[in-house]
N, C-alpha and C positions, 0 to 999 in steps of 0.2 A: 504494500500500500504506500504510494508516494506521498510527499508532503502536501501536495495540492489536494489530493483526495482526503487526507487526514484533516486538513483545514475545513473542507466542506462538511465532513462528518461532525466536527466540533461545532460548526456554525448551525447545522440542522439540529444537532442535539440540544443546543441552547434554545432554539425555537421550540423544540418539543417540550423541554422542561418547563417552559413558560406556557405550554399547551395551546398557544395561539400563533398564527401568522398574521402580522399586521398589514391591513389593506386600508390606507388612510385612517379613518376612525372606526373601521370595522375589523373584527377579528374572526378568523376562520379556525375553528377547533379541529385538531388533527389527532389521529390515533397512532400508537406505536407501530402497528402493523402497516399503516399507510406510510409512515416514515421509512420503515425498512424497505418498502416498495420503491420509494424515491431513491434510496441508496442503490438498489439493484439496477434500476433503469439508468442511473447516472453513471454507472461504470465504476463507482467507488469500491464496490465489493467484488473481488475477483477470486475469493477462495472461502472455504469454510472458516478459516481462522479470521479472515476479515469480517465475516458475518457475525462471528462470536464477539469481535471487538465492537461492532455496531450495536448489537443487542445489549452488551454490557454497558455501553455508554449511555443508552437511552432508558435503561431500567430505572424504576423509581428508587431513589435513594432515601435513606432515613437519616435525618440530622439528629445527632446525639448531643445534647447540651452538656456543658461542663459539670453541672451538679450531678448528672446521672452517671458520670464516670468515677464512681466512688472509689474504685481500686486505685485511682491515680492520686488520691489525696488522703485516704483514710489513715495511712501509716503516719502521715505528718501530724495527725491529731492525737496519736497515742500518748497518754500521760500528759496531755496538755489541757489547760483551761481555755475554753473557746467562747468567743463572742460572735454573733451572727448579725450582719446588716442585711435585712431582708424585708419582704412584704408578701402580699398574696401571690406574687408571681414566682416565688422561690420554691418551686415544686420539683419533685423527683417523681415523674409519672403523676400519679394521683395523690401523692403524700407530700406534705410540706417538708422542706429540708430540715427544719428544726426537729420535727417528729421522727424523720428518718435517722438523723444522727443520734438522737436520744435512744432510739431502739437498738442502735449499734453500739451503745455503751459510751459514746463520746460525752465528755464532761462539758456540756454547754452551760455556761454561767449566766448569760444575758443576751437579750435581743435588742437591737438598735433599729428604730423605725424612722424612715424618711418622710417626705411630704406624702400626705394621704394616709399615713399610719401603717402599722404592721399588717393589718388585715385589709388595707385599702379602702377604708370607709369614710375618710375625712374629705371635705371639699378642697378644691384648689386654694391654697393660701390659708386654709384654716389651721389654727393652732393645734399641734399634736402634743399631747401631754404624756408624761411618764405614767406607767401603770403596770399591770400584771396581765400576762396572756392567760385567758381563761382555759385554753386547751392544754398548754404545757405547764402552766404555773410559773413560768419564768418571768423575771422582771423585764419590763420594756423601758428602754431609755430613748426619749425623743431626740431626733437629730434635726428637727425642723423648727425654725425660729432663730432670731439673731443670737440668743444666748446659748443655743444648744447645738450649733452646727458642727462643732469639733468636740469630741469627747475629752474630758479633762484627764489629767494624769491620775487623779483619784479614781475616776471611773474605770480606767484601764489597768489599775494597779494589780488586780487579780486575774487579768486576761493575758494569756501567752500568745494566742493566735486570733486574728480577726478574719472572718470569712465574709466576703461581699458577694451576694447573689441576688441581683435585681434585674428584671427585664427592662432594658432601655428601649427607646424608639429612635435613637440616632439624631436627635434634634438638640441644638445648643441650649435652648431655653427650657428644655425638659429637665427639671432640677436634680434628677438622680446622679448625673455626672458631677454636679457641684457638691452633692453629698459625698460622693466618692473622693473628690479632691480633699475635703477636710478629713475624711477617715484616713487617707493616705498620709496626710500631714501629721495627724496625731500618732499614727503608727511609726512614722519616721522619727518623730521627736522622742517617742518612748521606747524605741528599739523593739517594736513588735513586728512579727511577720504578718503580712496581709495576703490572703489567698483570694483571688478573683475567680469565681466559677463563671466562665464565659457563656454567653448566650448570643444567638444570631441577632443582627440588626435588621428589623423589618424594613428600614429605609436605607439599607446598606449598599444599594445598587447604584447610587449616584452621589455626587458631591455638588452642592450649589448654595447660593445665597450670600448676602453681605457678610464680610468678615468683621468680627468684633474688634473695635479699637480699644486700647487699654483704658482710656478715660471713661468708657461706657461700661466698664466691668461692674457686675453685681451678681447676686446669687442666681439670677436667671440667665447668667452668661458670664463666666469667669475668664474664659480663655480666648485668644485670638484665632478663632476657627469660624468657618462658615455656618450658617443656620443648619444646613444638612451636612454633617461631617463625614458620613460614610464609613464609620468605624464601629466595631463591636466595643462593648464595655472593657474587655481585656486589652484590645488594641489602644483604646483611649487611655487606659491606665499607664500603658507603656509610654505613650506620648507625654503625659503629665510628668512622668519621671524624666524622660529623655530630654524634654525641652526646658527642664529646670523651673517648672511653674510653681512648685511648692515653696513655702516660705524660706527665704535665704538659699534657695536652690538645693535644699536637702533632698535626699533620695529615700524612697520607701523600699524596704525589702519585699519584693513581689514574687508570688508564685501564681502563674496563670494556668488554669486548667482549661485547655482549649476544647472547642466543639469538634466533633467528628463529622466529616462529609459536608461541611458548609463552605460555600464560596460567596463572594460578593456579587455573583450573578443571580443568586437565589431570591425568589419572592417567598420569604418565610412567613407562614401564617401563625400568629401567636395563639397558643393554647389557652392563655388566661389574659383577660383584659388588664393592661398595665396601670390604668387609673380609671376612676368613675366616668370621666367624660371622653374616654377613647374606647367605645364599646365594640368596635369592629374594625376590620382592615381598611375600609373606606375612610373612616375617621383618622386612622393612623397615617395613611398616605396623604391626606389633605391637610393634616395638622400643621406641618411646617409653614405652609403658605397662609392658611386661614387664621392661624394664631396671631398674625399681625393685627387683625381686627380687635384683639383684646386691648390694643392701645388706642382704640377709637370708640365712637358711640354706636358701633354696629355690633349686633349680637351674632354669635356663632352657634346658636342653638342650645346653649346651656339652659337647663330647665325644660327640655323637650326629650323625646326618645331618640333624637338623632343629632346629638352635639357634634360639632366639628364636621358636619356634613351639609350644612346649610349656612346662609348668612342673610341677615335682614335688619331693618331699622324702621322705627315709626316716623323717621324724618325724611323719607323719600316719598315720591308719588306711589300710588297703589300699583302693585303688580299682581299677576294671576296667582302667584304663590305667596303665602304668608304663614307665619306660625306665632303662637302666643306662649312665651316662656312662663312657667309656673314652678314654684319650689318643688324640688324632687331630690332623690338620692344623688349626692355629688354636686348639687346646685341648690343650696338652701336659700340663697338670695340672688337669683339670676338677674342679669342685666335686662331692663325693660320688663320687669315682672308684671304680668297681666296685660301688657300692651301688645297689640298686633304689630308684628314686624314684617314688613314687606321686603321681598328679596328673591333669592334664588336657591334652588334645590340641587345639590351635587351628589346625592346619595348613590345613584347608579354610576355617574361619571367617575367618582373617586376610585372605585375598585376595578372598573372595566376598561377605563381609558387613561385616566390621569397618571397612574403608576408607570405606564409605558412611556410617558413623555419625559420623565426623569428631569424635571425642571422646577425650580423655585419660582413661583408666580407672584407678581405684584399687580397683575391685571385687575383682580377683583377689588383690591383696595382703591385703585385708580378709578374704576367705574363707579363705585359707591360714593366716593367723594364728589365726583361729577354730578351724581344724582341727588346729593344731599341738599336740602333746602337752605341750610346755614353752614357753609363751608368753614366758617371761623370756629365752629364748635365741633367739628368732625373729630379732631384729635383730642385725646385726654390732656388735661392741663398739667398732670404730674410727670410728664416725660416718659411714660411707660413705653410708648412707641419707640423711642430712642433706645431703651434698654433691650427691647425685643430685636430690633434690627442691628443694634450694636454700632450704629453709624448715624450721625446727624444728617448726612447728605441724602439719605433715602427720602426722608420727609420733605426736605428742601426741594428735591426734584419733583416729588408728587405735587407740591404746592405750586411749582413752576409749570405744571401741566406737561412735563416731559412724557414721552411715550413709554409704554411698558418695556419695549425693546431697548430704548436708550438707558433706562434705569438698570435693566438686566446686564447690559454690556458694560456698565460702569464698574461693576465689581468682578467681572470675569478675570482680569489680570491677577487679582489677589486670590481668587479661587484656584487658578492654575498654579500659583506659587505654593498654596497650601497643599495641593495634590502631591507636589514633589516632596514636601516634608512628610506628609502622611504615609507615603510608600515605605519609609524607613521603619514604620511600626506595625505594618500589616502582618497578621498571622495566617491569613487565608488568601487563596487566589483572588485577584482583583477583577473588576468588571472591565478593565481596559489595560 
């Protein structure tokens, strides 16, 4: 099998793994048997061995998350006092990591909870308090809030090893990577080993968006990376260490338990919702772009059954689609509570088309500002939009009525520079 044929096999295999051939905005579903037929008629397959190679390449693979590879880290935990940074996504099949390790006799001393809490029941931005896990009986230490972000030396005094196992979504302002930063910093300062149980990035198949400038750093964006960074939590931890982003450039002793069979070409479907307002894959794909509306007077559907899959506002002319936010799980005080929000529905578009575009979009923010009855009140006064974009120039260009393409092109040089740095820390085959 020559190199040209092998390249064609890999290309068609990639198409098959995504299950669709793209035809403009339509997708043709194909079967594995049809793909083998394509190989045969293309002349790529010249022998039984070639046919085996093709069938092996297109077979459905099973991605194994780091937490499930227990034999790769259980020996490290022997005779050690262990703390676990986790939440509702920290699962080993159908059993929580905490319960799994306790059953294996691991001395788990404490659980640390990020934004949304250990069981993922708190609203975005809601205070997460210390407590006790009713299932395991272990004490829970909150890591969310200005005073709680980094565990104190006293808190870690009886801990030998900290395990970090949280499903991220690969977006700079999704705060789990900020939590990881402070955990790494505490471990480095207290000479503790940190084990990262890696999980696939559901948005790990592209890199895009404005790159954060240091003067715009906050808990919703600590590092100079694009909105969509295209890295797993393990790769990102390597970057934090390697780029010297911890306090005074200190290094954290890291052990990363890699996923098996994962690549950055994969569209990985999350088995557990990562937070209350990301209930499905459509919301996860749309989140990087739609979250910019959190810095405006436009609702992204918090307080409905379809958050981060729609957007709308009471301050534009009526459209055929509207929704009315109401208090609900994960949104106790939704924006525009009880008011009709006119706008647009992206539920089908998010999972069937948008993910294949692999692009951070400012188009929707631009269009809603143009439709807004009072453009002076479109952006929040507290500067939250700046913290989300990480760059003052994005809002400025929107207010100057620059086109979506002009805005997108403005940050592409920095995105390309970041991609070069990013490659040094990758643990898995990349998308390019």
